[in-house]
C-alpha positions as CSV (number, residue, x, y, z in Angstrom):
1,M,127.0,114.6,94.4
2,S,128.3,111.2,95.3
3,I,126.7,108.2,93.5
4,I,123.8,106.6,95.4
5,D,123.9,102.9,96.0
6,P,120.3,101.5,95.5
7,M,121.1,98.4,97.5
8,H,121.6,100.3,100.8
9,N,119.3,103.2,99.8
10,F,116.3,101.2,98.8
11,Y,116.4,97.7,100.2
12,Q,118.5,97.9,103.4
13,G,117.3,101.4,103.9
14,T,113.7,102.3,103.3
15,A,112.3,98.8,102.9
16,K,113.8,97.7,106.2
17,K,112.7,101.0,107.9
18,L,109.1,100.6,106.8
19,I,108.8,97.1,108.2
20,K,110.1,98.4,111.5
21,I,107.5,101.2,111.5
22,W,104.7,98.8,110.8
23,L,105.8,96.6,113.7
24,E,106.3,99.6,116.0
25,L,102.9,101.0,115.3
26,K,101.3,97.5,115.4
27,I,100.1,97.9,111.8
28,L,101.8,94.6,111.2
29,L,101.6,92.1,114.1
30,P,104.3,89.5,114.9
31,E,101.9,86.7,114.5
32,E,100.9,87.9,111.0
33,L,104.5,87.5,109.9
34,K,103.9,83.7,110.0
35,T,101.1,84.2,107.4
36,V,103.5,86.2,105.2
37,Q,106.2,83.5,105.5
38,Q,103.7,80.8,104.6
39,R,102.7,82.7,101.4
40,V,106.3,83.2,100.4
41,D,107.1,79.5,101.1
42,S,104.2,78.4,98.9
43,V,105.7,80.0,95.8
44,N,107.6,77.7,93.4
45,A,110.1,80.5,92.4
46,A,112.2,80.4,89.3
47,S,115.9,79.6,89.9
48,N,117.1,82.9,88.4
49,I,115.3,84.9,91.1
50,G,118.1,84.3,93.6
51,A,117.9,84.2,97.4
52,I,114.4,83.5,98.8
53,P,113.3,85.3,102.0
54,R,113.3,82.7,104.7
55,K,113.2,84.4,108.2
56,I,110.2,86.7,107.8
57,S,108.5,85.1,110.8
58,S,111.4,86.2,113.0
59,S,110.8,89.9,112.1
60,F,113.0,89.6,108.9
61,G,116.0,88.7,111.0
62,G,119.3,88.3,109.3
63,F,118.1,89.2,105.8
64,T,120.8,89.6,103.2
65,A,120.6,92.5,100.8
66,E,119.5,90.2,98.0
67,Q,116.7,88.8,100.1
68,W,115.5,92.3,100.9
69,K,115.5,93.0,97.1
70,N,113.5,89.9,96.3
71,S,111.2,90.3,99.2
72,T,110.4,93.8,98.0
73,N,110.2,93.3,94.2
74,V,108.8,89.8,94.0
75,F,107.0,88.6,97.1
76,S,105.8,91.5,99.1
77,I,102.7,92.7,97.4
78,F,100.8,89.3,97.3
79,S,102.2,88.2,100.7
80,L,101.0,91.4,102.5
81,K,97.6,91.6,100.8
82,D,94.8,91.4,103.4
83,V,97.5,91.5,106.1
84,L,98.3,95.2,105.9
85,P,95.5,97.8,105.9
86,N,94.7,99.0,102.4
87,I,96.1,102.5,102.9
88,D,99.5,101.1,104.1
89,L,99.5,98.5,101.3
90,D,98.8,101.2,98.7
91,I,101.7,103.3,100.0
92,W,104.0,100.2,99.8
93,R,102.8,99.5,96.3
94,K,104.1,102.8,95.1
95,F,107.5,102.1,96.6
96,V,107.6,98.6,95.0
97,L,106.6,100.0,91.6
98,A,109.4,102.6,91.8
99,S,111.9,99.8,92.8
100,H,110.7,97.4,90.1
101,T,110.9,100.1,87.5
102,I,114.6,100.8,87.9
103,A,115.8,97.3,89.1
104,C,116.4,96.3,85.4
105,K,119.4,95.9,83.2
106,Y,117.8,98.2,80.6
107,V,115.9,101.4,81.4
108,T,114.6,104.2,79.2
109,E,113.9,107.9,79.9
110,A,110.2,107.0,80.2
111,D,111.1,104.4,82.9
112,I,113.1,107.0,84.8
113,R,110.2,109.5,84.7
114,Q,107.8,106.8,85.9
115,Y,110.2,106.0,88.7
116,E,110.3,109.7,89.7
117,D,106.5,110.0,89.7
118,S,106.1,106.8,91.8
119,I,108.8,107.6,94.3
120,L,107.7,111.2,94.8
121,Q,104.1,110.0,95.4
122,F,105.4,107.4,97.8
123,C,107.4,109.9,99.8
124,K,104.5,112.4,100.0
125,E,102.1,109.7,101.2
126,F,104.6,108.2,103.6
127,E,105.0,111.6,105.3
128,A,101.3,112.2,105.4
129,K,100.6,108.8,107.0
130,Y,103.5,108.2,109.3
131,G,104.6,111.7,110.1
132,K,107.6,113.9,109.0
133,E,109.6,112.8,112.0
134,R,109.9,109.3,110.4
135,V,111.1,110.6,107.0
136,T,114.8,109.6,106.5
137,P,117.6,111.0,104.5
138,N,117.4,107.8,102.3
139,M,113.9,108.9,101.2
140,H,115.3,112.3,100.1
141,L,118.0,110.5,98.1
142,H,115.5,108.3,96.3
143,Y,114.6,111.1,94.0
144,H,118.2,111.9,93.2
145,L,118.8,108.3,92.2
146,S,117.2,109.1,88.9
147,D,120.1,111.5,88.2
148,C,122.6,108.7,88.9
149,I,120.8,106.5,86.4
150,R,120.9,109.2,83.8
151,D,124.6,109.8,84.4
152,Y,125.9,106.2,84.9
153,G,123.3,103.9,83.3
154,P,121.1,101.2,84.8
155,V,121.5,100.4,88.5
156,Y,123.2,97.1,87.6
157,S,126.3,99.1,86.6
158,F,126.8,100.7,90.0
159,W,124.9,99.0,92.8
160,L,126.9,97.1,95.4
161,F,125.3,93.6,95.3
162,S,128.5,92.1,93.8
163,F,130.6,93.5,96.7
164,E,128.0,92.2,99.2
165,R,128.2,88.7,97.7
166,Y,132.0,88.8,97.9
167,N,131.8,90.0,101.5
168,G,129.7,86.9,102.2
169,H,132.4,84.8,100.5
170,L,135.1,86.4,102.6
171,G,133.1,85.8,105.7
172,S,132.8,82.1,105.0
173,L,136.6,81.6,104.6
174,P,138.1,79.5,107.4
175,K,140.1,81.6,109.8
176,N,141.3,81.6,113.4
177,N,140.2,85.2,114.1
178,R,143.9,86.3,114.4
179,S,145.5,88.5,111.7
180,V,142.4,87.9,109.5
181,E,143.5,90.4,106.9
182,L,146.8,88.6,106.5
183,Q,145.1,85.2,106.2
184,M,142.8,86.5,103.5
185,M,145.7,88.1,101.5
186,R,147.7,84.8,101.7
187,R,144.6,83.0,100.4
188,F,144.3,85.5,97.5
189,T,148.0,85.1,96.7
190,R,147.8,81.3,96.8
191,D,144.7,81.1,94.6
192,S,146.1,83.6,92.1
193,F,149.3,81.5,91.8
194,V,147.4,78.2,91.4
195,K,145.2,79.8,88.6
196,S,148.3,81.2,86.8
197,V,150.1,77.9,86.6
198,K,150.2,76.6,83.1
199,L,149.6,72.9,82.9
200,P,151.2,70.6,80.3
201,E,149.2,70.1,77.2
202,N,148.8,66.4,77.9
203,T,147.4,67.0,81.4
204,K,143.8,66.2,80.4
205,A,144.9,63.0,78.7
206,L,146.9,61.9,81.7
207,Y,144.1,62.5,84.1
208,L,141.5,60.9,81.8
209,S,143.7,57.8,81.4
210,T,144.1,57.5,85.2
211,F,140.4,58.0,85.8
212,N,139.5,55.3,83.2
213,R,141.9,52.8,84.9
214,W,140.4,53.6,88.3
215,I,136.9,52.9,86.8
216,L,138.0,49.6,85.4
217,L,139.6,48.7,88.7
218,E,136.3,49.5,90.6
219,Q,134.3,47.4,88.1
220,S,136.6,44.4,88.6
221,F,135.4,44.0,92.2
222,P,132.2,42.0,92.8
């Protein structure tokens, strides 16, 4: 079995799918998304959380993978309380609990078993509430994710968030939309060369001396 990527499987898969189902069935109304956004915006989040969900009021448009993760694990339960019906919120809680259990740098066998219990309960209740026609292959793969964790360690060792961030970096590079691959490789080659250049040992002293003279020159003007 191929290794399962939790980023696409969980956050850009089932989390995204469930939001669409709620909107489609009018369980979650478009105007209620503004309330959810206001609750998220009211949080003074720690800097190590990462990307904060910002476009919830536009039906979660343009979310990055990291924003889906943070929206699910950090903000979703309190922001959806009294917005979703209790039965739907309870199903979502089981998904969030499963996600939160494994989205750690350290996991134990007890954590993995708790994840299996939570995700299995989520899948059963999802099918009972929304119908088997809405069950996706991603939901089947959720349970097999525990095997990947046992084989390869915590999800931090194999999920694709680092690649996604680098894709964002590549997308932000200036280019003229012609021979994009060639432009990127030239940039990689140039940056690698610059970083490999060994500067003289007195470089720091030379720059510091020049910088100090420039400061003195600036101070000499009224």
